N, CA, C, O and CB atoms as a CASP TS submission, in Angstrom:
PFRMAT TS
TARGET T0000
AUTHOR 0000-0000-0000
METHOD Language model
MODEL 1
PARENT N/A
ATOM      1  N   UNK     1      59.130  48.176 -56.340  1.00  0.00           N
ATOM      2  CA  UNK     1      60.092  48.924 -57.113  1.00  0.00           C
ATOM      3  C   UNK     1      61.482  48.855 -56.487  1.00  0.00           C
ATOM      4  O   UNK     1      62.487  48.936 -57.193  1.00  0.00           O
ATOM      5  CB  UNK     1      59.646  50.362 -57.246  1.00  0.00           C
ATOM      6  N   UNK     2      61.538  48.709 -55.184  1.00  0.00           N
ATOM      7  CA  UNK     2      62.842  48.645 -54.534  1.00  0.00           C
ATOM      8  C   UNK     2      63.615  47.411 -54.973  1.00  0.00           C
ATOM      9  O   UNK     2      64.831  47.468 -55.152  1.00  0.00           O
ATOM     10  CB  UNK     2      62.681  48.650 -53.018  1.00  0.00           C
ATOM     11  N   UNK     3      62.904  46.281 -55.149  1.00  0.00           N
ATOM     12  CA  UNK     3      63.580  45.055 -55.585  1.00  0.00           C
ATOM     13  C   UNK     3      64.115  45.222 -57.003  1.00  0.00           C
ATOM     14  O   UNK     3      65.212  44.753 -57.308  1.00  0.00           O
ATOM     15  CB  UNK     3      62.620  43.846 -55.514  1.00  0.00           C
ATOM     16  N   UNK     4      63.353  45.885 -57.872  1.00  0.00           N
ATOM     17  CA  UNK     4      63.811  46.109 -59.245  1.00  0.00           C
ATOM     18  C   UNK     4      65.025  47.025 -59.263  1.00  0.00           C
ATOM     19  O   UNK     4      65.966  46.798 -60.024  1.00  0.00           O
ATOM     20  CB  UNK     4      62.685  46.708 -60.100  1.00  0.00           C
ATOM     21  N   UNK     5      65.007  48.034 -58.447  1.00  0.00           N
ATOM     22  CA  UNK     5      66.142  48.946 -58.370  1.00  0.00           C
ATOM     23  C   UNK     5      67.366  48.222 -57.815  1.00  0.00           C
ATOM     24  O   UNK     5      68.480  48.415 -58.302  1.00  0.00           O
ATOM     25  CB  UNK     5      65.798  50.168 -57.497  1.00  0.00           C
ATOM     26  N   UNK     6      67.157  47.390 -56.795  1.00  0.00           N
ATOM     27  CA  UNK     6      68.258  46.634 -56.219  1.00  0.00           C
ATOM     28  C   UNK     6      68.831  45.634 -57.222  1.00  0.00           C
ATOM     29  O   UNK     6      70.012  45.294 -57.153  1.00  0.00           O
ATOM     30  CB  UNK     6      67.796  45.910 -54.961  1.00  0.00           C
ATOM     31  N   UNK     7      67.996  45.160 -58.156  1.00  0.00           N
ATOM     32  CA  UNK     7      68.454  44.210 -59.167  1.00  0.00           C
ATOM     33  C   UNK     7      69.137  44.901 -60.340  1.00  0.00           C
ATOM     34  O   UNK     7      69.560  44.239 -61.287  1.00  0.00           O
ATOM     35  CB  UNK     7      67.288  43.388 -59.670  1.00  0.00           C
ATOM     36  N   UNK     8      69.250  46.229 -60.286  1.00  0.00           N
ATOM     37  CA  UNK     8      69.926  46.957 -61.340  1.00  0.00           C
ATOM     38  C   UNK     8      69.028  47.304 -62.513  1.00  0.00           C
ATOM     39  O   UNK     8      69.517  47.540 -63.618  1.00  0.00           O
ATOM     40  CB  UNK     8      71.080  46.169 -61.823  1.00  0.00           C
ATOM     41  N   UNK     9      67.734  47.339 -62.290  1.00  0.00           N
ATOM     42  CA  UNK     9      66.788  47.643 -63.363  1.00  0.00           C
ATOM     43  C   UNK     9      66.328  49.091 -63.317  1.00  0.00           C
ATOM     44  O   UNK     9      65.150  49.381 -63.521  1.00  0.00           O
ATOM     45  CB  UNK     9      65.585  46.719 -63.281  1.00  0.00           C
ATOM     46  N   UNK    10      67.258  49.997 -63.048  1.00  0.00           N
ATOM     47  CA  UNK    10      66.919  51.413 -62.914  1.00  0.00           C
ATOM     48  C   UNK    10      66.241  51.972 -64.166  1.00  0.00           C
ATOM     49  O   UNK    10      65.248  52.694 -64.076  1.00  0.00           O
ATOM     50  CB  UNK    10      68.171  52.215 -62.610  1.00  0.00           C
ATOM     51  N   UNK    11      66.786  51.631 -65.326  1.00  0.00           N
ATOM     52  CA  UNK    11      66.209  52.148 -66.570  1.00  0.00           C
ATOM     53  C   UNK    11      64.804  51.598 -66.787  1.00  0.00           C
ATOM     54  O   UNK    11      63.918  52.328 -67.230  1.00  0.00           O
ATOM     55  CB  UNK    11      67.104  51.793 -67.767  1.00  0.00           C
ATOM     56  N   UNK    12      64.596  50.338 -66.484  1.00  0.00           N
ATOM     57  CA  UNK    12      63.273  49.732 -66.653  1.00  0.00           C
ATOM     58  C   UNK    12      62.270  50.330 -65.676  1.00  0.00           C
ATOM     59  O   UNK    12      61.103  50.513 -66.025  1.00  0.00           O
ATOM     60  CB  UNK    12      63.351  48.214 -66.463  1.00  0.00           C
ATOM     61  N   UNK    13      62.707  50.637 -64.457  1.00  0.00           N
ATOM     62  CA  UNK    13      61.814  51.260 -63.470  1.00  0.00           C
ATOM     63  C   UNK    13      61.326  52.603 -63.988  1.00  0.00           C
ATOM     64  O   UNK    13      60.152  52.942 -63.843  1.00  0.00           O
ATOM     65  CB  UNK    13      62.530  51.438 -62.108  1.00  0.00           C
ATOM     66  N   UNK    14      62.225  53.364 -64.590  1.00  0.00           N
ATOM     67  CA  UNK    14      61.841  54.687 -65.103  1.00  0.00           C
ATOM     68  C   UNK    14      60.990  54.589 -66.366  1.00  0.00           C
ATOM     69  O   UNK    14      60.051  55.365 -66.542  1.00  0.00           O
ATOM     70  CB  UNK    14      63.085  55.521 -65.389  1.00  0.00           C
ATOM     71  N   UNK    15      61.312  53.643 -67.244  1.00  0.00           N
ATOM     72  CA  UNK    15      60.629  53.561 -68.534  1.00  0.00           C
ATOM     73  C   UNK    15      59.318  52.774 -68.477  1.00  0.00           C
ATOM     74  O   UNK    15      58.357  53.123 -69.162  1.00  0.00           O
ATOM     75  CB  UNK    15      61.545  52.932 -69.549  1.00  0.00           C
ATOM     76  N   UNK    16      59.273  51.716 -67.666  1.00  0.00           N
ATOM     77  CA  UNK    16      58.114  50.825 -67.666  1.00  0.00           C
ATOM     78  C   UNK    16      57.645  50.481 -66.248  1.00  0.00           C
ATOM     79  O   UNK    16      57.631  49.302 -65.894  1.00  0.00           O
ATOM     80  CB  UNK    16      58.445  49.546 -68.422  1.00  0.00           C
ATOM     81  N   UNK    17      57.268  51.449 -65.433  1.00  0.00           N
ATOM     82  CA  UNK    17      56.894  51.144 -64.050  1.00  0.00           C
ATOM     83  C   UNK    17      55.672  50.232 -63.946  1.00  0.00           C
ATOM     84  O   UNK    17      55.641  49.343 -63.096  1.00  0.00           O
ATOM     85  CB  UNK    17      56.627  52.425 -63.303  1.00  0.00           C
ATOM     86  N   UNK    18      54.672  50.439 -64.791  1.00  0.00           N
ATOM     87  CA  UNK    18      53.461  49.615 -64.711  1.00  0.00           C
ATOM     88  C   UNK    18      53.748  48.170 -65.135  1.00  0.00           C
ATOM     89  O   UNK    18      53.158  47.236 -64.590  1.00  0.00           O
ATOM     90  CB  UNK    18      52.348  50.214 -65.595  1.00  0.00           C
ATOM     91  N   UNK    19      54.642  47.986 -66.094  1.00  0.00           N
ATOM     92  CA  UNK    19      54.999  46.637 -66.524  1.00  0.00           C
ATOM     93  C   UNK    19      55.725  45.880 -65.416  1.00  0.00           C
ATOM     94  O   UNK    19      55.503  44.684 -65.225  1.00  0.00           O
ATOM     95  CB  UNK    19      55.870  46.692 -67.782  1.00  0.00           C
ATOM     96  N   UNK    20      56.588  46.574 -64.690  1.00  0.00           N
ATOM     97  CA  UNK    20      57.290  45.930 -63.587  1.00  0.00           C
ATOM     98  C   UNK    20      56.334  45.551 -62.467  1.00  0.00           C
ATOM     99  O   UNK    20      56.483  44.494 -61.853  1.00  0.00           O
ATOM    100  CB  UNK    20      58.382  46.842 -63.051  1.00  0.00           C
ATOM    101  N   UNK    21      55.361  46.399 -62.200  1.00  0.00           N
ATOM    102  CA  UNK    21      54.363  46.084 -61.177  1.00  0.00           C
ATOM    103  C   UNK    21      53.552  44.864 -61.600  1.00  0.00           C
ATOM    104  O   UNK    21      53.293  43.979 -60.785  1.00  0.00           O
ATOM    105  CB  UNK    21      53.431  47.293 -60.927  1.00  0.00           C
ATOM    106  N   UNK    22      53.149  44.812 -62.870  1.00  0.00           N
ATOM    107  CA  UNK    22      52.379  43.673 -63.370  1.00  0.00           C
ATOM    108  C   UNK    22      53.207  42.389 -63.329  1.00  0.00           C
ATOM    109  O   UNK    22      52.688  41.328 -62.981  1.00  0.00           O
ATOM    110  CB  UNK    22      51.896  43.943 -64.801  1.00  0.00           C
ATOM    111  N   UNK    23      54.470  42.478 -63.677  1.00  0.00           N
ATOM    112  CA  UNK    23      55.345  41.295 -63.651  1.00  0.00           C
ATOM    113  C   UNK    23      55.543  40.792 -62.226  1.00  0.00           C
ATOM    114  O   UNK    23      55.552  39.584 -61.991  1.00  0.00           O
ATOM    115  CB  UNK    23      56.709  41.617 -64.287  1.00  0.00           C
ATOM    116  N   UNK    24      55.701  41.702 -61.281  1.00  0.00           N
ATOM    117  CA  UNK    24      55.864  41.301 -59.881  1.00  0.00           C
ATOM    118  C   UNK    24      54.597  40.650 -59.358  1.00  0.00           C
ATOM    119  O   UNK    24      54.669  39.663 -58.625  1.00  0.00           O
ATOM    120  CB  UNK    24      56.231  42.509 -59.011  1.00  0.00           C
ATOM    121  N   UNK    25      53.438  41.183 -59.721  1.00  0.00           N
ATOM    122  CA  UNK    25      52.161  40.595 -59.285  1.00  0.00           C
ATOM    123  C   UNK    25      51.977  39.203 -59.878  1.00  0.00           C
ATOM    124  O   UNK    25      51.504  38.295 -59.195  1.00  0.00           O
ATOM    125  CB  UNK    25      50.979  41.502 -59.690  1.00  0.00           C
ATOM    126  N   UNK    26      52.347  39.032 -61.146  1.00  0.00           N
ATOM    127  CA  UNK    26      52.233  37.721 -61.784  1.00  0.00           C
ATOM    128  C   UNK    26      53.172  36.710 -61.129  1.00  0.00           C
ATOM    129  O   UNK    26      52.791  35.561 -60.909  1.00  0.00           O
ATOM    130  CB  UNK    26      52.536  37.828 -63.285  1.00  0.00           C
ATOM    131  N   UNK    27      54.385  37.130 -60.820  1.00  0.00           N
ATOM    132  CA  UNK    27      55.345  36.238 -60.168  1.00  0.00           C
ATOM    133  C   UNK    27      54.865  35.837 -58.780  1.00  0.00           C
ATOM    134  O   UNK    27      55.012  34.686 -58.370  1.00  0.00           O
ATOM    135  CB  UNK    27      56.719  36.906 -60.076  1.00  0.00           C
ATOM    136  N   UNK    28      54.293  36.793 -58.064  1.00  0.00           N
ATOM    137  CA  UNK    28      53.775  36.494 -56.728  1.00  0.00           C
ATOM    138  C   UNK    28      52.621  35.505 -56.800  1.00  0.00           C
ATOM    139  O   UNK    28      52.541  34.585 -55.986  1.00  0.00           O
ATOM    140  CB  UNK    28      53.323  37.780 -56.029  1.00  0.00           C
ATOM    141  N   UNK    29      51.730  35.686 -57.764  1.00  0.00           N
ATOM    142  CA  UNK    29      50.594  34.773 -57.916  1.00  0.00           C
ATOM    143  C   UNK    29      51.068  33.378 -58.313  1.00  0.00           C
ATOM    144  O   UNK    29      50.549  32.380 -57.813  1.00  0.00           O
ATOM    145  CB  UNK    29      49.605  35.312 -58.961  1.00  0.00           C
ATOM    146  N   UNK    30      52.048  33.306 -59.209  1.00  0.00           N
ATOM    147  CA  UNK    30      52.569  32.015 -59.638  1.00  0.00           C
ATOM    148  C   UNK    30      53.257  31.301 -58.490  1.00  0.00           C
ATOM    149  O   UNK    30      53.063  30.102 -58.289  1.00  0.00           O
ATOM    150  CB  UNK    30      53.535  32.188 -60.805  1.00  0.00           C
ATOM    151  N   UNK    31      54.055  32.034 -57.741  1.00  0.00           N
ATOM    152  CA  UNK    31      54.789  31.417 -56.637  1.00  0.00           C
ATOM    153  C   UNK    31      53.841  30.891 -55.575  1.00  0.00           C
ATOM    154  O   UNK    31      54.114  29.862 -54.957  1.00  0.00           O
ATOM    155  CB  UNK    31      55.763  32.415 -56.018  1.00  0.00           C
ATOM    156  N   UNK    32      52.734  31.581 -55.356  1.00  0.00           N
ATOM    157  CA  UNK    32      51.762  31.124 -54.368  1.00  0.00           C
ATOM    158  C   UNK    32      51.117  29.806 -54.746  1.00  0.00           C
ATOM    159  O   UNK    32      50.666  29.072 -53.867  1.00  0.00           O
ATOM    160  CB  UNK    32      50.699  32.163 -54.178  1.00  0.00           C
ATOM    161  N   UNK    33      51.062  29.486 -56.026  1.00  0.00           N
ATOM    162  CA  UNK    33      50.468  28.240 -56.471  1.00  0.00           C
ATOM    163  C   UNK    33      51.414  27.060 -56.478  1.00  0.00           C
ATOM    164  O   UNK    33      50.982  25.934 -56.727  1.00  0.00           O
ATOM    165  CB  UNK    33      49.921  28.419 -57.816  1.00  0.00           C
ATOM    166  N   UNK    34      52.689  27.278 -56.212  1.00  0.00           N
ATOM    167  CA  UNK    34      53.652  26.188 -56.273  1.00  0.00           C
ATOM    168  C   UNK    34      53.629  25.290 -55.050  1.00  0.00           C
ATOM    169  O   UNK    34      53.858  24.087 -55.179  1.00  0.00           O
ATOM    170  CB  UNK    34      55.020  26.740 -56.450  1.00  0.00           C
ATOM    171  N   UNK    35      53.367  25.817 -53.892  1.00  0.00           N
ATOM    172  CA  UNK    35      53.408  25.023 -52.676  1.00  0.00           C
ATOM    173  C   UNK    35      54.818  24.910 -52.131  1.00  0.00           C
ATOM    174  O   UNK    35      55.762  25.483 -52.675  1.00  0.00           O
ATOM    175  CB  UNK    35      52.841  23.646 -52.930  1.00  0.00           C
ATOM    176  N   UNK    36      54.940  24.173 -51.064  1.00  0.00           N
ATOM    177  CA  UNK    36      56.240  24.022 -50.412  1.00  0.00           C
ATOM    178  C   UNK    36      57.131  23.089 -51.223  1.00  0.00           C
ATOM    179  O   UNK    36      56.644  22.119 -51.803  1.00  0.00           O
ATOM    180  CB  UNK    36      56.072  23.487 -48.975  1.00  0.00           C
ATOM    181  N   UNK    37      58.414  23.368 -51.269  1.00  0.00           N
ATOM    182  CA  UNK    37      59.320  22.468 -51.991  1.00  0.00           C
ATOM    183  C   UNK    37      59.434  21.133 -51.254  1.00  0.00           C
ATOM    184  O   UNK    37      59.385  21.101 -50.024  1.00  0.00           O
ATOM    185  CB  UNK    37      60.720  23.115 -52.154  1.00  0.00           C
ATOM    186  N   UNK    38      59.584  20.049 -51.984  1.00  0.00           N
ATOM    187  CA  UNK    38      59.715  18.748 -51.321  1.00  0.00           C
ATOM    188  C   UNK    38      61.064  18.618 -50.635  1.00  0.00           C
ATOM    189  O   UNK    38      62.015  19.332 -50.952  1.00  0.00           O
ATOM    190  CB  UNK    38      59.529  17.611 -52.329  1.00  0.00           C
ATOM    191  N   UNK    39      61.124  17.713 -49.710  1.00  0.00           N
ATOM    192  CA  UNK    39      62.387  17.434 -49.030  1.00  0.00           C
ATOM    193  C   UNK    39      63.338  16.748 -50.009  1.00  0.00           C
ATOM    194  O   UNK    39      62.887  15.984 -50.862  1.00  0.00           O
ATOM    195  CB  UNK    39      62.158  16.549 -47.766  1.00  0.00           C
ATOM    196  N   UNK    40      64.634  17.000 -49.909  1.00  0.00           N
ATOM    197  CA  UNK    40      65.584  16.351 -50.822  1.00  0.00           C
ATOM    198  C   UNK    40      65.527  14.825 -50.751  1.00  0.00           C
ATOM    199  O   UNK    40      65.860  14.148 -51.724  1.00  0.00           O
ATOM    200  CB  UNK    40      66.994  16.815 -50.511  1.00  0.00           C
ATOM    201  N   UNK    41      65.109  14.283 -49.614  1.00  0.00           N
ATOM    202  CA  UNK    41      65.036  12.828 -49.479  1.00  0.00           C
ATOM    203  C   UNK    41      63.837  12.246 -50.225  1.00  0.00           C
ATOM    204  O   UNK    41      63.726  11.025 -50.336  1.00  0.00           O
ATOM    205  CB  UNK    41      64.965  12.442 -48.006  1.00  0.00           C
ATOM    206  N   UNK    42      62.939  13.085 -50.737  1.00  0.00           N
ATOM    207  CA  UNK    42      61.752  12.622 -51.453  1.00  0.00           C
ATOM    208  C   UNK    42      61.957  12.610 -52.963  1.00  0.00           C
ATOM    209  O   UNK    42      61.005  12.834 -53.711  1.00  0.00           O
ATOM    210  CB  UNK    42      60.564  13.496 -51.106  1.00  0.00           C
ATOM    211  N   UNK    43      63.160  12.358 -53.420  1.00  0.00           N
ATOM    212  CA  UNK    43      63.421  12.355 -54.858  1.00  0.00           C
ATOM    213  C   UNK    43      62.619  11.248 -55.529  1.00  0.00           C
ATOM    214  O   UNK    43      62.490  10.159 -54.970  1.00  0.00           O
ATOM    215  CB  UNK    43      64.930  12.176 -55.142  1.00  0.00           C
ATOM    216  N   UNK    44      62.076  11.506 -56.720  1.00  0.00           N
ATOM    217  CA  UNK    44      61.281  10.486 -57.395  1.00  0.00           C
ATOM    218  C   UNK    44      62.121   9.358 -57.992  1.00  0.00           C
ATOM    219  O   UNK    44      61.568   8.324 -58.366  1.00  0.00           O
ATOM    220  CB  UNK    44      60.465  11.124 -58.477  1.00  0.00           C
ATOM    221  N   UNK    45      63.423   9.526 -58.090  1.00  0.00           N
ATOM    222  CA  UNK    45      64.300   8.478 -58.590  1.00  0.00           C
ATOM    223  C   UNK    45      65.597   8.547 -57.796  1.00  0.00           C
ATOM    224  O   UNK    45      65.859   9.554 -57.139  1.00  0.00           O
ATOM    225  CB  UNK    45      64.562   8.628 -60.131  1.00  0.00           C
ATOM    226  N   UNK    46      66.400   7.514 -57.842  1.00  0.00           N
ATOM    227  CA  UNK    46      67.660   7.548 -57.075  1.00  0.00           C
ATOM    228  C   UNK    46      68.573   8.672 -57.555  1.00  0.00           C
ATOM    229  O   UNK    46      68.528   9.036 -58.730  1.00  0.00           O
ATOM    230  CB  UNK    46      68.393   6.199 -57.185  1.00  0.00           C
ATOM    231  N   UNK    47      69.383   9.216 -56.689  1.00  0.00           N
ATOM    232  CA  UNK    47      70.311  10.267 -57.097  1.00  0.00           C
ATOM    233  C   UNK    47      71.252   9.762 -58.181  1.00  0.00           C
ATOM    234  O   UNK    47      71.632   8.592 -58.202  1.00  0.00           O
ATOM    235  CB  UNK    47      71.114  10.774 -55.893  1.00  0.00           C
ATOM    236  N   UNK    48      71.615  10.654 -59.067  1.00  0.00           N
ATOM    237  CA  UNK    48      72.530  10.295 -60.147  1.00  0.00           C
ATOM    238  C   UNK    48      73.948  10.144 -59.584  1.00  0.00           C
ATOM    239  O   UNK    48      74.410  10.974 -58.800  1.00  0.00           O
ATOM    240  CB  UNK    48      72.496  11.366 -61.282  1.00  0.00           C
ATOM    241  N   UNK    49      74.611   9.096 -59.987  1.00  0.00           N
ATOM    242  CA  UNK    49      75.977   8.869 -59.519  1.00  0.00           C
ATOM    243  C   UNK    49      76.859   8.573 -60.731  1.00  0.00           C
ATOM    244  O   UNK    49      76.417   7.967 -61.707  1.00  0.00           O
ATOM    245  CB  UNK    49      76.036   7.696 -58.479  1.00  0.00           C
ATOM    246  N   UNK    50      78.090   9.005 -60.649  1.00  0.00           N
ATOM    247  CA  UNK    50      79.041   8.767 -61.716  1.00  0.00           C
ATOM    248  C   UNK    50      79.633   7.384 -61.523  1.00  0.00           C
ATOM    249  O   UNK    50      80.085   7.034 -60.432  1.00  0.00           O
ATOM    250  CB  UNK    50      80.149   9.854 -61.742  1.00  0.00           C
ATOM    251  N   UNK    51      79.625   6.607 -62.583  1.00  0.00           N
ATOM    252  CA  UNK    51      80.214   5.275 -62.511  1.00  0.00           C
ATOM    253  C   UNK    51      81.730   5.398 -62.554  1.00  0.00           C
ATOM    254  O   UNK    51      82.278   6.195 -63.314  1.00  0.00           O
ATOM    255  CB  UNK    51      79.701   4.375 -63.666  1.00  0.00           C
ATOM    256  N   UNK    52      82.398   4.605 -61.735  1.00  0.00           N
ATOM    257  CA  UNK    52      83.854   4.610 -61.731  1.00  0.00           C
ATOM    258  C   UNK    52      84.368   3.470 -62.588  1.00  0.00           C
ATOM    259  O   UNK    52      83.778   2.390 -62.617  1.00  0.00           O
ATOM    260  CB  UNK    52      84.404   4.501 -60.296  1.00  0.00           C
ATOM    261  N   UNK    53      85.455   3.710 -63.279  1.00  0.00           N
ATOM    262  CA  UNK    53      86.056   2.683 -64.121  1.00  0.00           C
ATOM    263  C   UNK    53      87.293   2.165 -63.393  1.00  0.00           C
ATOM    264  O   UNK    53      88.184   2.936 -63.036  1.00  0.00           O
ATOM    265  CB  UNK    53      86.420   3.242 -65.552  1.00  0.00           C
ATOM    266  N   UNK    54      87.336   0.852 -63.176  1.00  0.00           N
ATOM    267  CA  UNK    54      88.493   0.292 -62.434  1.00  0.00           C
ATOM    268  C   UNK    54      89.795   0.399 -63.196  1.00  0.00           C
ATOM    269  O   UNK    54      90.838  -0.026 -62.698  1.00  0.00           O
ATOM    270  CB  UNK    54      88.245  -1.160 -62.099  1.00  0.00           C
TER
END
């Protein structure tokens, strides 16, 4: 609830406390399934570059 209050969701905390708890639990479960982010050097394709016109 502290994170919701810090995010400015005071009205939602008061009106829907159980929904916020369920949403936080779902986000935590989803984030746990993502794994570690890949290194920037492991891009699947070359970085996008803007072509210069002579």
